[in-house]
C-alpha positions in Angstrom: 112.0 79.5 82.3 108.5 79.6 81.0 107.3 80.6 77.5 104.3 81.1 75.8 102.7 79.8 72.4 101.7 83.2 69.8 100.9 81.5 66.9 101.2 78.3 64.6 103.0 79.5 60.8 103.1 76.5 58.5 100.9 74.3 59.9 104.7 73.2 60.8 106.4 75.5 63.5 105.5 76.3 66.6 106.3 79.9 67.3 107.4 80.4 71.4 108.0 83.9 73.2 110.2 83.4 76.5 109.5 85.2 79.3 112.1 87.4 78.6 111.0 88.2 75.1 113.4 85.7 73.0 111.5 84.3 70.2 112.4 80.4 69.4 110.8 78.4 66.8 110.2 74.8 67.3 108.7 71.8 65.4 105.3 71.6 66.1 105.8 68.6 67.3 107.5 69.9 70.9 104.3 71.1 71.2 102.3 68.4 70.6 98.8 68.3 71.5 98.7 72.3 73.1 98.1 74.8 70.3 96.5 77.5 71.7 97.8 80.4 71.4 98.5 81.5 74.7 99.6 77.8 75.8 102.8 78.0 78.6 104.8 75.9 78.4 108.7 75.2 80.8 111.6 74.1 79.5 113.0 71.0 81.7 115.1 67.4 80.3 115.6 69.5 76.7 111.4 69.4 76.3 109.0 71.9 76.2 106.0 70.9 79.0 102.8 72.3 78.6 102.4 73.9 82.6 98.2 74.1 82.5 98.4 75.8 86.2 100.8 79.1 84.4 98.1 79.1 81.7 95.1 79.1 83.7 97.1 81.3 85.8 98.0 84.2 83.0 94.3 83.9 81.3 92.7 84.9 84.3 95.5 87.7 85.1 94.3 88.3 80.7 90.7 88.4 81.7 90.9 90.1 84.9 92.4 92.6 83.2 91.0 93.1 79.8 87.4 93.1 81.6 88.9 96.7 84.1 89.7 98.2 80.9 86.1 97.1 79.2 84.3 98.6 82.3 86.8 101.9 82.4 85.7 102.8 79.0 81.8 102.0 79.8 82.0 104.7 82.4 83.9 107.5 80.6 81.1 106.7 77.2 78.2 106.8 79.6 
């Protein structure tokens, strides 16, 4: 299962959101040194493992959707 880093609270708690939408709070040390919102982790062997490939894939997909949306907005405003 994948988890996305949603935010850091109080400088000590990493808030992760599972693909199913479940919120999980873990100590920041559990995801250190990856502290960027949107970083993706796999949970395996009782640890959160940063998944660079999945993070890049999701960021690319979001970027493409954002660009398509901006193009639609731009074309409707002309």
